[in-house]
C-alpha angles and dihedrals in degrees: 000000000000124000125188135173116203133181094226135048093260139067134190120209133177115264109272126220116274114283145089117300133179122217132193134168142193137190131235123215117229089255088059100254112142123227125218121285117256119242110281113264119213115225122184116203115198118225113260109250116249108232103170096092085062090064090063096055095079090050091051091049091050092049091050094055 
């Protein structure tokens, strides 16, 4: 679980690992009173492709010649 309080209506986070995440938010009044949380939103982050094996293919081809 990750909790952040930010002064503006936006947040930037590092890209998480692939998987399913749920996000919800709430606002705070200037006097500090918290509003209700929003309904949880489901976000699916795809796995990042792993391209490093493709770098080996030219070497294998050269060795096969």
